[in-house]
C-alpha positions in Angstrom: 78.0 88.4 135.4 79.0 90.4 132.4 79.2 94.6 133.0 81.2 95.2 129.7 81.3 94.0 126.1 84.1 94.7 123.7 84.0 93.8 120.1 86.6 94.0 117.6 85.9 95.6 114.5 86.8 93.9 111.0 85.3 91.2 110.2 82.9 91.6 113.5 81.4 94.5 113.5 82.3 95.9 109.7 82.8 94.2 106.3 84.2 95.1 103.0 81.4 94.7 100.2 83.9 92.3 98.2 86.5 90.3 99.3 90.2 91.6 100.6 92.1 90.4 98.2 90.9 92.6 95.9 90.7 95.2 97.7 94.5 95.5 98.4 94.6 94.4 94.7 92.7 97.5 93.4 95.0 99.4 96.2 98.0 98.3 94.8 96.9 98.9 91.4 95.9 102.4 91.8 99.5 103.2 93.2 101.3 101.4 90.2 102.9 99.2 92.8 103.7 95.1 92.7 101.1 92.6 93.0 100.9 91.6 96.8 99.6 88.1 97.8 96.8 88.6 100.2 98.6 86.3 103.2 101.8 87.9 102.3 99.9 91.1 103.5 98.4 89.5 106.6 101.9 88.0 107.6 103.3 91.3 107.9 100.3 93.2 108.8 101.1 90.9 112.3 104.6 92.3 112.6 103.6 95.6 112.9 100.4 96.0 115.3 101.4 98.7 117.1 102.2 101.1 114.4 100.8 104.5 113.0 100.2 103.4 109.7 100.5 101.2 107.0 103.8 102.4 105.8 106.1 99.8 107.7 104.1 96.6 105.8 104.4 98.1 102.5 107.7 98.8 103.3 108.3 95.3 104.5 106.3 93.9 101.4 108.5 95.7 99.4 111.1 95.9 99.6 112.4 94.8 96.2 110.6 97.7 94.7 110.9 100.8 93.7 107.3 101.5 95.4 106.7 103.7 97.5 105.3 102.4 100.7 103.5 105.9 101.6 101.9 106.2 98.3 100.7 101.9 97.9 99.5 102.6 102.4 97.3 105.5 101.5 95.6 104.2 98.6 95.2 101.0 100.5 94.0 102.8 103.4 91.5 104.9 101.0 90.3 102.1 98.6 89.3 100.3 103.0 87.4 103.1 103.6 85.4 103.2 100.4 84.3 99.5 100.8 83.6 99.6 104.6 80.5 99.0 105.7 78.7 97.5 109.2 77.2 94.4 109.6 73.4 94.6 109.6 72.0 96.3 112.5 75.1 96.1 114.5 74.8 100.5 115.4 71.2 99.8 116.7 72.8 96.7 118.6 75.4 99.3 119.8 73.1 101.5 121.2 71.3 99.3 122.5 73.7 97.1 124.9 75.6 100.7 126.1 71.8 100.9 128.4 72.9 98.0 130.2 76.5 97.6 129.5 80.0 99.5 129.3 80.5 98.5 125.5 84.1 99.0 124.0 86.3 98.5 120.8 89.7 96.8 120.0 90.7 96.3 117.0 94.6 95.4 115.3 96.1 97.6 113.3 97.9 100.9 112.8 96.2 104.0 113.8 95.6 105.8 111.0 94.3 103.0 108.9 91.3 101.8 111.5 90.9 105.4 112.9 89.8 106.0 109.1 87.7 103.5 109.2 85.7 104.2 112.2 84.8 108.0 110.9 83.9 106.4 107.8 81.4 104.5 110.1 80.8 107.7 112.0 81.3 105.5 115.3 83.9 107.7 116.8 81.5 108.3 119.7 79.9 105.6 119.5 81.7 103.2 122.2 82.7 104.5 125.6 86.2 103.1 124.8 87.8 102.2 121.5 91.4 101.7 120.8 93.5 100.3 118.4 96.2 98.7 118.8 99.0 101.0 116.8 98.1 103.4 120.2 99.8 100.1 122.5 102.3 98.9 123.4 101.2 95.4 122.3 98.4 94.4 119.3 95.7 91.2 120.3 96.7 88.3 121.2 99.1 89.8 123.8 97.3 90.6 126.8 98.4 93.7 127.3 96.1 95.3 124.5 92.8 93.3 126.0 93.9 95.0 129.9 94.6 98.3 127.8 91.1 98.3 127.1 89.4 96.6 130.1 91.2 99.4 132.3 89.7 102.0 130.3 86.7 100.8 131.3 86.9 100.5 134.2 85.9 96.9 134.6 87.6 93.5 135.4 88.0 90.5 133.0 86.1 88.5 134.7 83.0 91.1 133.7 83.9 91.6 130.2 82.8 89.6 127.4 84.6 90.1 124.2 83.2 89.1 120.9 85.3 88.9 117.4 86.3 86.8 115.0 89.5 85.2 114.9 90.5 82.2 117.1 93.8 83.2 117.1 93.5 87.1 118.1 89.9 87.3 119.7 89.6 84.1 120.9 93.2 83.0 122.4 93.7 86.8 123.4 90.6 87.2 125.7 90.5 83.8 127.0 93.8 84.7 128.0 93.4 87.5 129.4 90.4 85.9 131.7 87.6 86.9 129.5 85.0 85.3 128.2 84.6 85.2 124.2 82.1 85.1 122.2 83.7 83.5 118.5 81.3 84.9 115.1 82.0 83.2 112.5 80.6 82.3 109.0 77.2 80.4 108.6 78.0 76.9 108.3 81.3 77.3 110.0 82.0 75.6 113.7 82.9 77.9 116.9 85.6 77.4 118.5 85.3 75.2 121.8 87.2 77.8 124.1 84.4 80.5 123.0 81.7 80.4 126.0 78.8 81.0 122.1 79.2 81.0 118.9 77.5 84.1 116.5 77.2 83.8 113.3 78.0 87.3 111.7 74.9 88.3 110.0 72.7 88.1 112.6 74.6 89.3 115.7 72.5 91.7 116.0 69.3 89.7 116.9 71.6 86.9 118.6 74.2 88.4 121.1 72.1 90.3 123.3 71.0 86.9 124.2 74.3 85.2 124.2 75.2 87.9 127.0 71.4 87.7 128.8 72.6 84.1 129.3 75.6 84.5 130.5 73.6 86.7 133.1 
């Protein structure tokens, strides 16, 4: 029986108003830096999950360039904050769930970038506990990231459900830490078979409370 629900942030509760490749390209152009492929960025991001800022990510990507990694990181942070918004009904859903469960947030990424997203969304006090992996010793899917949020919420793994969109970092990580997972996916996609349930992203506010009640 779940007593806690933990959410991922990006592409689970919040999404940009344009594709992320475009957001990255706009930020790089603002900082007068060479073009960076989204796949290259994601690989570098995965190597830097416990950082204060994105500067080490861009230092890695721009090692052969004269571009300033700090300036690129600032431009990308600003552009991301400008374009992000909640999925439909997310804010009301989280508030409603807090009447019944302990509700947490665990998101991969550098501290400044993810904390600025939460500030932009006005979500800094919306959760019972909220961790960015840049503040932790490990990022998802490492069990230590999940153990940190579980400890902050004061619940055991078997009492918590993790809700996220990424099969590797979210589903694999949560299941490996002893939690149930709900896979957030796009319409037409098949949810990961390791998850106890799947939910379409733009229906999360309508469907997730029922899914959680069915697990009780």
